[in-house]
C-alpha positions as CSV (number, residue, x, y, z in Angstrom):
1,M,9.4,67.7,67.9
2,L,10.6,64.1,67.9
3,F,13.8,64.8,69.7
4,P,12.8,67.1,72.6
5,T,15.8,66.1,74.7
6,L,18.5,66.8,72.0
7,L,21.1,69.5,73.0
8,I,22.0,71.5,69.9
9,V,25.6,72.7,70.7
10,A,26.4,76.2,69.6
11,S,29.9,76.4,68.1
12,S,31.9,78.2,65.4
13,A,31.2,75.1,63.2
14,C,27.4,75.9,63.3
15,A,27.6,78.8,60.8
16,A,29.6,76.5,58.4
17,N,27.0,73.7,58.6
18,P,23.7,74.3,56.8
19,D,20.3,73.6,58.4
20,R,19.7,70.8,55.9
21,L,21.9,68.5,53.7
22,A,22.6,69.7,50.2
23,G,20.3,68.3,47.6
24,T,17.5,67.7,50.1
25,E,14.2,69.4,50.8
26,P,13.4,70.7,54.3
27,L,12.1,68.1,56.7
28,T,9.1,69.7,58.4
29,A,7.3,66.6,59.8
30,E,6.4,66.8,63.4
31,G,5.3,64.3,66.0
32,D,6.4,60.6,66.5
33,L,7.8,59.5,63.2
34,S,8.1,55.9,64.4
35,A,4.3,55.8,64.9
36,Q,3.7,57.4,61.5
37,M,5.9,54.9,59.9
38,L,4.0,52.1,61.3
39,D,0.7,53.8,60.3
40,G,2.0,53.9,56.7
41,A,3.2,50.3,56.7
42,H,-0.2,49.0,58.0
43,R,-1.9,51.1,55.1
44,L,0.5,49.6,52.6
45,I,-0.3,46.1,53.6
46,D,-3.9,46.7,53.9
47,R,-3.8,47.8,50.2
48,K,-1.9,44.7,49.2
49,I,-4.5,42.5,50.9
50,A,-7.4,44.4,49.2
51,E,-5.6,43.8,45.8
52,S,-4.9,40.2,46.5
53,I,-8.3,39.0,45.1
54,E,-7.6,40.4,41.7
55,R,-3.9,39.3,41.7
56,R,-4.7,35.5,42.6
57,G,-5.6,34.8,39.1
58,R,-2.0,34.7,38.0
59,H,-1.5,31.4,39.9
60,W,-4.4,29.6,38.3
61,N,-5.2,28.2,34.9
62,R,-8.5,26.4,35.4
63,D,-9.8,24.4,32.4
64,P,-13.5,23.7,33.0
65,S,-14.0,21.8,29.7
66,S,-14.4,18.5,31.6
67,Y,-13.9,17.0,35.0
68,D,-10.6,15.4,34.1
69,A,-9.3,18.5,32.4
70,Y,-10.3,20.6,35.4
71,L,-8.6,18.3,38.0
72,R,-5.4,18.4,35.9
73,S,-5.5,22.2,35.6
74,I,-5.7,22.7,39.5
75,A,-3.3,19.8,40.4
76,D,-0.3,22.2,41.0
77,N,-2.6,24.6,43.1
78,R,-3.7,21.7,45.2
79,G,-0.1,20.6,45.8
80,R,0.9,24.2,46.8
81,F,-2.0,24.5,49.1
82,A,-1.1,21.2,50.8
83,R,2.6,22.4,51.3
84,R,1.3,25.8,52.7
85,I,-0.5,24.1,55.4
86,G,2.3,21.6,56.3
87,V,0.7,18.5,54.8
88,V,4.0,17.2,53.7
89,D,4.7,14.0,55.8
90,E,4.0,10.5,54.7
91,R,1.3,8.9,56.9
92,L,1.5,5.6,58.5
93,P,-0.4,2.5,57.4
94,A,-4.0,2.8,58.2
95,K,-5.6,0.9,61.1
96,M,-8.2,1.6,63.7
97,E,-7.9,0.6,67.5
98,R,-10.9,0.5,69.8
99,F,-9.6,0.8,73.3
100,G,-11.0,0.9,76.8
101,D,-9.5,1.0,80.3
102,A,-10.4,-0.4,83.7
103,L,-13.7,1.2,83.7
104,H,-14.6,0.4,80.1
105,V,-13.6,-3.2,79.3
106,A,-15.9,-3.8,76.5
107,A,-13.4,-2.9,73.7
108,G,-14.1,0.9,74.1
109,L,-17.8,0.7,73.7
110,V,-19.2,3.7,75.3
111,A,-22.8,3.8,73.9
112,N,-25.2,1.3,72.2
113,T,-28.4,2.4,70.3
114,L,-30.9,0.8,68.1
115,T,-29.2,2.3,65.0
116,H,-25.4,2.4,65.9
117,R,-22.8,1.8,68.5
118,V,-20.3,4.3,69.8
119,Y,-16.7,3.3,70.3
120,R,-13.6,5.1,71.8
121,V,-10.8,4.8,69.1
122,R,-7.5,5.9,68.0
123,W,-5.5,5.6,64.8
124,P,-1.9,6.1,63.7
125,V,-1.2,9.2,61.7
126,L,2.6,10.1,61.7
127,D,5.5,8.6,63.7
128,G,4.4,9.2,67.3
129,V,1.2,11.1,66.3
130,T,-2.2,9.5,66.5
131,G,-5.8,10.7,65.9
132,E,-8.1,10.0,68.7
133,G,-11.9,10.2,69.2
134,L,-15.1,8.3,68.6
135,L,-16.3,5.8,66.0
136,L,-20.0,5.7,65.3
137,E,-20.7,2.3,63.7
138,P,-24.1,1.7,62.1
139,R,-25.7,-1.7,62.6
140,G,-25.9,-2.3,58.9
141,D,-23.8,-1.6,55.9
142,P,-22.9,2.1,55.9
143,I,-24.5,4.4,53.2
144,A,-21.4,6.7,53.5
145,Q,-18.3,7.1,55.5
146,V,-17.9,10.5,57.1
147,V,-15.3,12.3,59.3
148,V,-17.2,14.9,61.4
149,I,-15.0,17.4,63.2
150,P,-16.2,19.5,66.2
151,D,-15.1,23.0,67.0
152,A,-11.9,23.3,69.0
153,D,-13.7,23.9,72.1
154,Q,-16.1,20.9,71.7
155,T,-15.3,17.3,72.5
156,P,-16.2,14.5,70.2
157,E,-18.8,13.4,72.7
158,Q,-20.6,16.7,72.5
159,I,-21.6,16.1,68.8
160,A,-21.8,12.3,69.1
161,V,-23.5,11.6,72.4
162,V,-25.5,14.1,74.4
163,G,-24.0,15.4,77.6
164,P,-25.6,17.0,80.7
165,G,-27.5,20.3,79.7
166,Q,-27.4,19.7,76.0
167,P,-30.5,19.6,73.8
168,A,-31.4,16.2,72.4
169,D,-30.6,17.2,68.8
170,A,-27.2,18.8,69.6
171,A,-25.3,15.8,68.4
172,F,-25.3,16.1,64.7
173,A,-22.7,13.4,64.2
174,A,-25.2,11.0,65.9
175,M,-27.8,12.1,63.3
176,L,-25.6,11.0,60.5
177,A,-25.0,7.7,62.2
178,R,-28.8,7.2,62.7
179,W,-29.2,7.8,59.0
180,G,-26.8,5.0,58.2
181,C,-23.4,6.7,58.0
182,R,-20.1,5.3,59.5
183,V,-18.7,8.3,61.3
184,I,-15.3,9.1,62.9
185,V,-15.3,12.1,65.2
186,P,-11.7,13.2,66.1
187,V,-10.7,15.5,68.9
188,L,-9.0,18.8,68.1
189,L,-6.5,20.7,70.2
190,D,-8.6,23.1,72.2
191,R,-8.1,26.7,73.2
192,T,-7.2,26.2,76.8
193,S,-3.5,26.3,77.8
194,R,-3.6,23.4,80.4
195,F,-0.8,21.4,78.8
196,T,1.5,24.1,77.5
197,G,4.8,25.2,78.9
198,N,7.7,23.2,80.4
199,P,7.8,23.2,84.2
200,A,11.1,21.2,84.1
201,S,12.7,24.3,82.5
202,G,11.1,26.6,85.0
203,K,8.6,27.8,82.3
204,P,5.1,26.8,83.2
205,D,1.9,27.7,81.2
206,P,2.8,30.7,79.1
207,G,-0.8,31.7,78.9
208,Y,-1.8,31.1,75.3
209,S,-3.8,28.2,73.7
210,H,-2.7,24.7,72.8
211,R,-3.5,25.6,69.2
212,E,-1.0,28.5,69.3
213,W,1.4,26.5,71.3
214,I,1.7,23.9,68.5
215,H,1.4,26.6,65.8
216,R,4.3,28.7,66.9
217,Q,6.7,25.8,67.0
218,A,5.4,24.0,64.0
219,Y,5.2,27.0,61.7
220,H,8.9,27.6,62.1
221,M,9.4,24.0,61.0
222,G,7.3,24.1,57.9
223,R,4.4,22.4,59.6
224,H,1.1,23.8,61.0
225,V,-1.5,22.8,63.6
226,I,-4.0,22.9,60.8
227,G,-1.9,20.6,58.7
228,Y,-1.5,18.1,61.5
229,E,-5.3,17.9,62.0
230,V,-5.9,17.6,58.2
231,Q,-3.5,14.6,58.3
232,K,-5.5,13.0,61.2
233,V,-8.7,13.4,58.9
234,L,-6.9,11.9,56.0
235,A,-5.5,9.0,58.0
236,A,-9.1,8.2,59.1
237,I,-10.1,8.2,55.3
238,D,-7.1,6.0,54.7
239,W,-8.9,3.5,57.1
240,F,-12.2,4.0,55.5
241,E,-10.6,3.0,52.1
242,R,-9.1,-0.2,53.6
243,Q,-12.5,-1.5,54.6
244,Y,-13.5,-2.3,51.0
245,P,-12.1,-3.7,47.7
246,A,-11.0,-1.1,45.3
247,G,-14.0,0.7,43.7
248,E,-16.7,-0.7,46.1
249,A,-16.4,1.6,49.1
250,P,-19.3,3.9,49.9
251,P,-18.7,7.7,49.3
252,V,-16.5,9.6,51.6
253,G,-17.4,13.0,53.1
254,V,-16.2,15.4,55.7
255,A,-18.1,17.8,57.8
256,G,-17.2,20.3,60.5
257,Y,-18.2,23.2,62.7
258,G,-16.1,26.2,63.7
259,E,-12.5,25.2,63.8
260,G,-13.5,21.7,62.7
261,A,-15.1,23.3,59.6
262,L,-11.8,24.9,58.7
263,V,-10.1,21.5,59.1
264,A,-12.8,19.8,57.0
265,F,-12.7,22.4,54.4
266,Y,-8.9,22.3,54.0
267,A,-8.9,18.5,54.0
268,A,-11.2,18.4,51.2
269,A,-9.2,20.9,49.2
270,V,-6.2,18.6,49.7
271,D,-7.7,15.1,49.0
272,R,-9.6,14.1,46.0
273,R,-11.1,11.1,47.6
274,I,-13.6,13.4,49.5
275,G,-16.8,13.6,47.6
276,G,-18.8,15.9,49.7
277,T,-18.0,18.6,52.3
278,L,-20.1,20.4,54.8
279,V,-18.6,23.6,56.2
280,S,-20.6,25.1,59.2
281,G,-19.6,28.3,60.9
282,Y,-16.3,29.0,59.0
283,F,-16.8,30.1,55.4
284,R,-16.5,33.8,54.6
285,S,-14.2,36.3,52.9
286,R,-10.8,36.0,54.4
287,Q,-9.6,39.5,53.7
288,N,-9.4,40.2,57.4
289,V,-7.5,37.0,58.2
290,G,-4.9,39.0,59.9
291,D,-7.4,39.7,62.7
292,E,-8.1,36.0,63.3
293,P,-6.2,33.9,65.8
294,L,-2.5,33.4,65.2
295,Y,-3.0,29.7,64.9
296,R,-4.8,30.3,61.6
297,N,-1.8,32.1,60.1
298,V,-1.0,30.4,56.8
299,W,2.0,31.8,55.0
300,G,0.9,33.5,51.7
301,L,-2.6,32.3,52.0
302,L,-4.3,35.3,50.3
303,D,-1.6,35.6,47.7
304,E,-3.3,32.5,46.0
305,F,-6.3,31.3,48.1
306,G,-9.3,32.9,49.5
307,D,-12.1,30.7,50.7
308,A,-13.8,30.8,47.2
309,E,-10.4,29.5,45.7
310,I,-10.1,26.8,48.3
311,A,-13.8,25.8,47.4
312,S,-12.5,25.6,43.8
313,L,-10.0,23.0,44.8
314,I,-12.8,20.9,46.2
315,A,-14.6,20.7,42.8
316,P,-15.9,18.5,41.4
317,G,-16.7,17.4,45.0
318,G,-19.9,18.8,46.4
319,L,-19.9,21.7,48.9
320,V,-22.4,22.7,51.5
321,I,-21.9,26.0,53.4
322,E,-24.0,26.4,56.5
323,H,-24.2,29.9,57.9
324,S,-23.9,29.0,61.6
325,A,-23.2,31.2,64.7
326,V,-19.9,30.7,66.2
327,A,-18.9,31.4,69.8
328,D,-17.0,34.7,69.9
329,V,-13.4,34.0,70.7
330,I,-10.7,36.6,71.7
331,D,-7.4,34.7,71.5
332,R,-4.9,36.2,73.9
333,Q,-1.8,35.6,75.9
334,S,-3.3,36.3,79.2
335,K,-0.2,35.9,81.5
336,T,1.6,39.0,80.1
337,P,2.1,42.4,81.7
338,N,-0.1,45.2,80.5
339,V,2.9,47.5,79.7
340,V,6.3,46.3,78.2
341,N,9.1,48.9,77.6
342,G,6.6,51.7,78.1
343,F,4.1,50.4,75.5
344,A,0.7,49.0,76.1
345,L,0.4,45.3,75.4
346,D,-3.0,43.9,75.1
347,G,-1.8,40.4,74.4
348,I,-4.5,39.7,71.8
349,H,-3.5,37.4,69.1
350,G,-6.8,37.4,67.2
351,R,-10.6,37.2,67.3
352,I,-13.3,35.0,65.9
353,E,-16.8,36.3,65.4
354,T,-19.8,35.2,63.3
355,P,-19.9,36.8,60.0
356,S,-23.0,38.4,58.5
357,F,-25.0,36.5,56.0
358,D,-23.9,39.0,53.2
359,Q,-20.3,38.3,54.1
360,V,-20.8,34.6,53.6
361,A,-23.0,35.0,50.6
362,T,-20.7,37.3,48.7
363,E,-17.8,35.0,49.1
364,F,-20.0,32.0,48.2
365,K,-21.1,33.8,45.0
366,R,-17.5,34.4,44.1
367,I,-17.1,30.7,43.5
368,D,-19.3,31.1,40.5
369,E,-16.6,33.3,38.9
370,L,-14.1,30.4,39.4
371,V,-16.0,27.1,38.8
372,P,-19.1,26.6,36.8
373,S,-21.9,25.3,38.8
374,A,-22.1,22.3,36.4
375,L,-18.7,21.1,37.7
376,Q,-19.6,21.4,41.3
377,P,-22.8,20.9,43.3
378,R,-22.9,23.5,46.0
379,Q,-25.4,25.1,48.3
380,L,-25.6,27.8,51.0
381,I,-27.8,27.0,53.9
382,S,-29.2,29.6,56.2
383,N,-32.4,30.6,58.1
384,D,-33.7,33.2,55.6
385,G,-30.5,35.1,55.9
386,S,-30.0,34.3,59.7
387,T,-27.8,31.7,61.2
388,I,-28.9,28.1,61.4
389,G,-27.4,24.9,62.8
390,P,-24.7,23.8,63.3
391,G,-25.6,20.6,61.6
392,S,-29.2,21.4,60.9
393,E,-31.3,18.9,59.2
394,A,-31.4,20.9,56.1
395,A,-27.6,21.1,55.9
396,L,-27.1,17.4,56.7
397,T,-29.6,16.4,54.1
398,A,-27.8,18.6,51.4
399,F,-24.6,17.1,52.4
400,L,-25.9,13.6,51.9
401,D,-27.3,14.8,48.4
402,A,-23.8,16.0,47.6
403,L,-22.6,12.4,48.4
404,D,-25.5,11.1,46.2
405,V,-26.9,8.9,49.0
406,K,-30.3,9.0,50.9
407,P,-30.6,8.6,54.7
408,L,-32.0,5.4,56.0
409,P,-35.4,5.9,57.7
410,T,-35.3,6.0,61.5
411,T,-37.7,7.0,64.2
412,Q,-35.0,7.8,66.7
413,R,-34.5,11.5,67.0
414,D,-31.9,12.0,69.7
415,A,-28.4,10.6,70.6
416,P,-27.5,8.4,73.5
417,R,-27.0,10.4,76.7
418,T,-24.2,10.3,79.2
419,E,-24.3,12.0,82.6
420,D,-20.7,12.2,83.4
421,D,-17.3,12.5,81.9
422,K,-16.3,8.9,81.7
423,F,-14.3,9.3,78.5
424,G,-11.1,10.8,80.1
425,T,-11.3,13.9,77.8
426,A,-8.6,15.9,79.8
427,E,-6.1,13.2,79.5
428,R,-6.9,12.7,75.9
429,Q,-6.3,16.3,75.2
430,R,-3.0,16.2,77.0
431,R,-1.9,13.2,74.8
432,Q,-2.8,14.9,71.6
433,V,-1.0,18.1,72.6
434,K,2.1,16.2,73.7
435,E,2.2,14.0,70.7
436,L,2.3,16.9,68.3
437,E,4.8,18.8,70.5
438,N,7.1,15.9,70.5
439,H,6.8,15.5,66.6
440,V,7.8,19.1,66.2
441,Q,10.6,18.9,68.6
442,A,12.1,15.9,66.8
443,L,12.1,18.1,63.7
444,V,13.8,20.9,65.7
445,N,16.5,18.4,67.0
446,D,17.2,17.1,63.5
447,S,16.9,20.5,61.7
448,H,20.6,20.9,61.3
449,L,20.5,17.8,58.9
450,D,17.6,19.4,56.9
451,R,19.6,22.7,56.6
452,A,22.8,20.9,55.5
453,R,20.8,19.2,52.6
454,F,19.2,22.4,51.8
455,F,22.2,24.7,51.8
456,Q,24.2,23.4,48.9
457,A,26.9,25.7,47.6
458,D,30.2,24.9,45.7
459,T,33.1,26.0,48.0
460,A,35.8,25.1,45.3
461,T,36.4,28.9,44.7
462,L,35.0,32.1,45.9
463,E,33.4,32.6,42.4
464,S,31.7,29.3,42.4
465,F,30.4,29.9,46.0
466,T,29.0,33.3,45.1
467,R,27.3,31.8,42.0
468,G,25.9,28.9,44.1
469,T,24.5,31.2,46.9
470,K,22.6,33.5,44.6
471,P,19.6,31.1,44.4
472,L,19.7,30.6,48.2
473,R,19.7,34.3,48.7
474,D,16.8,34.7,46.3
475,Y,14.9,31.9,48.2
476,A,15.6,33.4,51.6
477,W,14.2,36.8,50.5
478,R,11.1,35.5,48.8
479,E,10.2,32.4,50.7
480,L,11.3,33.2,54.2
481,F,10.9,37.1,54.5
482,G,8.8,38.0,51.4
483,K,9.9,40.5,48.8
484,F,8.0,43.6,47.6
485,D,8.4,43.7,43.9
486,D,6.9,47.2,43.5
487,P,9.2,49.9,42.0
488,F,10.6,52.3,44.5
489,L,9.5,55.9,44.6
490,D,12.0,58.7,44.0
491,P,13.5,59.0,47.5
492,N,12.7,62.7,47.6
493,P,15.0,63.1,50.6
494,R,14.1,65.6,53.4
495,S,16.4,66.7,56.1
496,R,17.0,69.1,59.0
497,K,20.0,69.6,61.3
498,I,19.4,68.3,64.8
499,Y,23.0,67.9,66.1
500,D,25.9,70.4,65.9
501,R,28.9,68.7,67.8
502,P,32.5,69.9,67.6
503,E,33.5,66.8,65.7
504,W,30.4,66.0,63.7
505,T,27.0,67.3,62.5
506,G,23.8,65.3,62.6
507,Y,20.8,65.5,60.2
508,E,17.4,63.9,60.6
509,V,16.5,62.4,57.1
510,T,13.4,60.8,55.6
511,L,13.1,59.0,52.3
512,D,10.2,57.9,50.3
513,V,10.3,54.1,49.7
514,L,6.9,52.8,48.5
515,P,3.5,54.4,48.6
516,D,2.7,54.9,52.4
517,L,6.2,53.6,53.4
518,F,9.1,55.9,54.2
519,A,12.5,55.3,55.7
520,W,13.8,57.5,58.4
521,G,17.1,58.0,60.2
522,V,19.9,60.2,61.4
523,L,23.0,60.9,59.3
524,L,26.2,61.9,61.2
525,L,28.8,63.6,59.1
526,P,32.3,64.3,60.6
527,N,33.1,68.0,60.3
528,D,36.6,67.3,58.8
529,I,35.7,65.7,55.6
530,A,37.7,67.4,52.8
531,P,36.1,68.5,49.6
532,G,36.0,65.5,47.2
533,E,36.8,63.0,50.0
534,R,34.7,59.9,50.1
535,R,34.7,58.0,53.5
536,P,33.2,54.7,54.7
537,V,29.7,54.5,56.3
538,V,28.6,52.4,59.3
539,V,24.8,52.0,59.5
540,C,24.1,51.6,63.2
541,Q,20.9,49.8,64.0
542,H,18.9,50.1,67.2
543,G,17.0,47.2,68.8
544,R,13.4,46.6,69.8
545,N,11.4,49.6,70.7
546,G,14.3,51.9,70.0
547,V,14.7,55.0,67.9
548,P,17.7,56.4,66.0
549,K,18.7,58.9,68.9
550,D,19.2,55.9,71.2
551,V,22.3,54.8,69.5
552,I,23.7,58.5,69.4
553,E,23.0,60.1,72.7
554,G,22.1,59.5,76.4
555,D,24.4,56.7,77.1
556,N,21.7,54.1,76.8
557,P,23.2,51.0,78.7
558,A,22.5,48.8,75.6
559,Y,24.2,51.1,73.0
560,H,26.7,53.4,74.9
561,D,26.4,56.0,72.1
562,F,28.2,53.7,69.7
563,A,27.0,55.7,66.6
564,A,28.5,58.9,68.0
565,R,31.7,57.1,69.0
566,L,32.1,55.8,65.4
567,A,31.5,59.4,64.0
568,E,34.1,60.7,66.5
569,R,36.6,58.2,64.7
570,G,35.8,59.8,61.4
571,F,33.3,57.3,60.1
572,I,30.1,58.7,58.4
573,V,27.3,57.1,60.3
574,F,23.7,56.5,59.5
575,A,21.3,55.4,62.2
576,P,18.0,54.2,60.6
577,H,14.8,53.4,62.3
578,N,13.4,49.9,62.1
579,P,9.7,49.8,62.8
580,Y,9.8,47.1,65.6
581,R,8.4,49.7,68.0
582,G,5.0,49.8,69.7
583,E,4.9,46.1,70.8
584,D,1.9,44.2,69.5
585,R,1.1,46.8,66.8
586,Y,4.2,45.9,64.8
587,R,3.5,42.2,65.5
588,R,0.1,42.6,63.9
589,L,1.7,44.2,60.9
590,N,3.8,41.0,60.5
591,R,0.8,38.9,61.0
592,K,-1.3,40.7,58.3
593,A,1.7,40.7,55.9
594,N,2.1,36.9,56.2
595,A,-1.3,36.6,54.5
596,V,0.1,38.1,51.2
597,K,3.5,36.3,51.5
598,A,5.3,39.1,53.2
599,S,6.7,39.7,56.6
600,F,8.0,42.4,58.9
601,F,11.4,42.2,57.1
602,S,9.8,42.8,53.8
603,F,9.3,46.4,54.9
604,I,12.8,46.6,56.5
605,L,14.5,45.2,53.5
606,A,12.8,47.7,51.1
607,Q,13.7,50.6,53.5
608,H,17.4,49.5,53.7
609,E,17.6,49.1,50.0
610,Q,16.3,52.7,49.5
611,I,18.7,53.8,52.1
612,L,21.6,52.3,50.3
613,N,20.3,53.9,47.1
614,W,20.4,57.3,48.7
615,L,23.6,57.0,50.7
616,G,25.5,56.0,47.5
617,T,24.5,59.4,46.0
618,L,26.1,61.5,48.7
619,P,29.4,63.1,47.7
620,Q,31.0,62.3,51.0
621,V,30.1,58.6,50.9
622,D,32.2,55.7,49.4
623,P,29.4,53.4,48.1
624,E,31.8,50.5,48.1
625,R,32.3,50.8,51.9
626,I,28.9,50.8,53.6
627,A,28.9,48.6,56.6
628,F,26.2,47.3,59.1
629,Y,26.3,47.0,62.9
630,G,23.2,46.2,64.8
631,L,22.3,45.2,68.4
632,S,19.5,42.9,69.6
633,Y,16.6,43.2,67.0
634,G,19.2,45.2,65.1
635,G,21.5,42.2,65.4
636,E,18.6,40.1,64.0
637,T,18.5,42.6,61.1
638,A,22.4,42.1,60.7
639,V,21.9,38.5,59.7
640,R,18.8,39.1,57.5
641,V,19.4,42.4,55.6
642,P,23.1,42.6,54.7
643,P,23.3,39.0,53.5
644,L,20.5,39.8,51.0
645,L,21.5,43.3,50.2
646,E,25.0,42.9,48.8
647,R,25.8,46.5,48.7
648,Y,26.4,46.1,52.4
649,C,30.2,45.3,52.4
650,L,30.3,44.0,56.0
651,S,28.0,43.1,58.8
652,I,28.3,42.9,62.6
653,C,25.8,41.1,64.7
654,S,25.7,42.1,68.3
655,A,23.7,40.6,71.2
656,D,21.5,38.3,69.0
657,F,23.5,35.7,67.2
658,N,22.6,32.2,68.3
659,D,20.9,28.9,67.2
660,W,17.9,30.6,65.8
661,T,15.8,27.4,65.3
662,R,16.0,26.5,68.9
663,K,15.6,30.1,70.0
664,V,12.3,30.3,68.1
665,A,10.9,26.7,68.4
666,S,12.4,24.7,71.3
667,T,10.0,23.9,74.1
668,H,13.0,22.5,76.1
669,D,15.0,25.5,76.9
670,P,14.1,28.6,78.9
671,H,15.8,30.9,76.4
672,S,13.1,30.0,73.7
673,F,10.6,32.5,72.4
674,M,8.0,29.8,73.0
675,F,7.8,31.2,76.5
676,T,7.7,34.9,75.6
677,I,5.4,37.6,74.2
678,E,7.5,37.7,70.8
679,W,4.7,35.8,68.9
680,E,6.0,37.3,65.5
681,M,9.2,35.4,65.6
682,P,8.3,32.2,63.7
683,Y,9.0,32.4,60.0
684,W,7.4,29.7,57.7
685,N,9.7,26.7,57.3
686,M,12.8,28.7,58.3
687,G,14.1,26.1,60.8
688,R,14.6,23.5,58.0
689,T,16.3,25.9,55.5
690,F,18.2,28.6,57.3
691,S,19.3,29.3,60.8
692,Y,21.8,32.0,61.7
693,A,24.9,30.1,60.4
694,E,23.3,29.7,56.9
695,L,22.2,33.3,56.8
696,A,25.6,34.6,57.9
697,C,27.3,32.4,55.2
698,L,25.4,34.4,52.6
699,M,27.6,37.3,53.6
700,A,30.7,35.5,52.2
701,P,33.0,36.7,50.9
702,R,32.2,39.9,52.6
703,P,33.4,40.3,56.3
704,F,31.1,39.1,59.2
705,M,31.5,39.4,63.0
706,V,29.6,38.5,66.1
707,E,29.8,40.5,69.3
708,R,28.7,38.4,72.4
709,G,28.5,39.2,76.0
710,H,28.8,36.2,78.3
711,D,25.9,37.3,80.4
712,D,23.6,38.1,77.5
713,G,20.2,36.3,78.2
714,V,19.4,35.9,74.5
715,A,21.1,32.5,74.5
716,P,23.9,30.6,76.2
717,D,27.4,30.9,75.0
718,E,27.3,27.2,73.9
719,W,24.6,27.9,71.4
720,V,26.4,31.1,70.1
721,A,29.8,29.5,69.9
722,A,28.5,26.3,68.1
723,E,26.4,28.3,65.5
724,Y,29.4,30.6,64.9
725,A,31.7,27.7,64.4
726,K,29.7,26.8,61.3
727,V,30.3,30.3,59.8
728,R,34.1,30.2,60.6
729,R,34.3,26.7,59.0
730,M,32.7,28.0,55.8
731,Y,35.0,31.1,55.7
732,D,38.0,28.9,56.2
733,K,37.0,26.5,53.4
734,L,36.8,29.5,51.2
735,G,40.2,30.7,52.2
736,I,39.0,33.8,53.8
737,G,39.1,32.9,57.4
738,E,40.5,36.4,58.4
739,R,37.3,38.0,57.3
740,T,35.2,36.7,60.1
741,E,35.6,37.0,63.9
742,I,33.7,36.6,67.1
743,E,34.5,38.5,70.3
744,F,33.2,37.3,73.6
745,F,33.4,39.8,76.5
746,N,32.4,40.0,80.2
747,G,29.0,41.7,79.9
748,G,25.4,41.5,79.0
749,H,23.0,42.6,76.3
750,T,25.0,45.5,75.2
751,I,27.5,47.0,72.6
752,N,31.1,46.4,73.7
753,G,32.7,48.5,71.0
754,K,36.2,47.1,71.1
755,G,36.9,44.2,68.9
756,T,34.1,45.4,66.5
757,F,35.5,48.8,66.2
758,E,39.0,47.3,65.2
759,F,37.1,45.1,62.8
760,L,35.5,48.1,61.2
761,H,38.8,49.9,60.9
762,K,40.5,46.9,59.4
763,H,37.9,45.9,56.8
764,L,36.7,49.4,55.9
765,K,40.4,50.4,55.4
766,W,40.0,53.4,57.6
767,P,43.3,54.4,59.1
768,E,44.1,53.5,62.7
769,A,45.5,57.0,63.0
770,R,42.1,58.4,62.6
771,K,40.7,56.7,65.8
772,R,39.4,59.3,68.3
773,K,38.8,58.7,72.0
774,R,35.9,60.2,73.8
């Protein structure tokens, strides 16, 4: 049984209370229902991912009748794709700086060959953000201008000049330069963690990669490590464009390997100036994107775009796919314990592995269903079905064909060699990491201004405010958390009695929600409810890794049996299970869901909506008086679920309310999730649209309360007080200041159960005389 520790009290009331609730079927399920719920949620999202290929067509209206008609027909898709990867900032004017240092005084010249010179360069991209890498300048007029992007764990030098131990033909950027191309090779953020963390805040290297370090903070602010690197490529192309009068520039192409191929692929999908693209070691079906590293997480990617759809954005530009082997990567947060709260934690945030040729060929063939070959020259390069390259001669030749140029003849076959690291690659990597971190942190610091511009509602009257917040409520549900539009199943309630107390009786209940997704919780009914009487309900929500019984029995130090205490006061109580249990397994659910424009809270919102549906049918329940009270992750739920589900008449957030943008994305404060294992916490662009004040204001005119212990390590009091002040100001402007409160108390991450209980009695209009003392 799920509740082996429950003590069923024998009493005279036992005979009067049936073994299950009236109108329900017997609940016979055994085992760990929390694990079974998570199993079902994974099946649900796996099915939605599988269905996404067929559903993508609703976003597209391709017109292949001509090049111009096709480009017009996909323009909106291209714009949405750019926004999804965070390419939203205006770039700085283009220029290119060759630079050296005390050891390299010749204007950054690092190699000189018969066919080309190699310079160390940097170029402006965004305010405070530069691209940095190598420029390979041919001795004659270039036949093409190309950005060649290495894998994240390669340096530009490894594909532009040959280092110790490399084969002579390893540097495929150098081959393009020998053939007459002007080539820029940018550095990407690598997969080490040398420059993450904040020692000044007592938070050194948290153990995950530079790419994830930027991804976590940027994602919450509507930016992306991929988008930043695409911007660096496009800034380089801006410079290419400035070298020639309009209409006279050589063709422009992008080529990449591994993570660099992803960046090249996405850049070509965003920018029509790119005439040819070589993607080596990346292209495949993305149906398992949830298993890839977290830093590849793009909100709603599979809802509209697989790799074939992205390829269709590149048309009519040419596309060459090279089936190359990639280094197997297991992306993990290595500096975490193996067990957290009794659950195994492997810390793996994704994997990269070489796909089979069939996986690549199947996705490549799918492009034919989207774009006629007459509209886009494209080619798949392999070694008779085996891997080849990266940057094989066959692939590079096909790439130049796509640009409609021919390589210049040359007898040189290898790249210039270097025997030591004289390029300052470690310091260069540090600069690139810190520039992007500083750019995101500036967004975090100014995010209150963005939210003020976004959260526009007429406060003249309660009615105008309610009308004005409906679009905001809809936006939050669909664009922040993701909404399942599937019709609900019949709830088919099942129940069994698991508590028989002198003052109340408890029933374990399950409800069907969606195929494979059910809701589960415990209903506590006071024993003195008179026939025909309808009472208020308090939904009592546990926190991370909890189960319903934790808020009912055992005097857990976080909860102090607050659900049972409320039942003793005469409230009907429902204690639901939220599926944030099992550590990384529920985080992976969120990661997979993001791919189809859903999140962890898509499941929770659906479950709570069905719970409200069912509670409203119970003869003992007043459906107009159903309140919510949650602690910790349950407090997080309190500012996400009741604001969107308007049948919740009241919400209390305990041990969680704070400045959520800083909590998730700040790298300057030790309270931030940037230093913890909670890698599911960033929500796409949430920091620029909603923090806790804005979400709580969506509760108005319904009552809202915060319960806060001075010693709660979630955040400092100052964050909580400042964020709550915005809520109180809004309620006061609306003339309903008495409907919101905050209670500070001496204590930590726990239910206090004093001011909040008074708040429930007051606003649920439950008589003070009915209070019971334990």
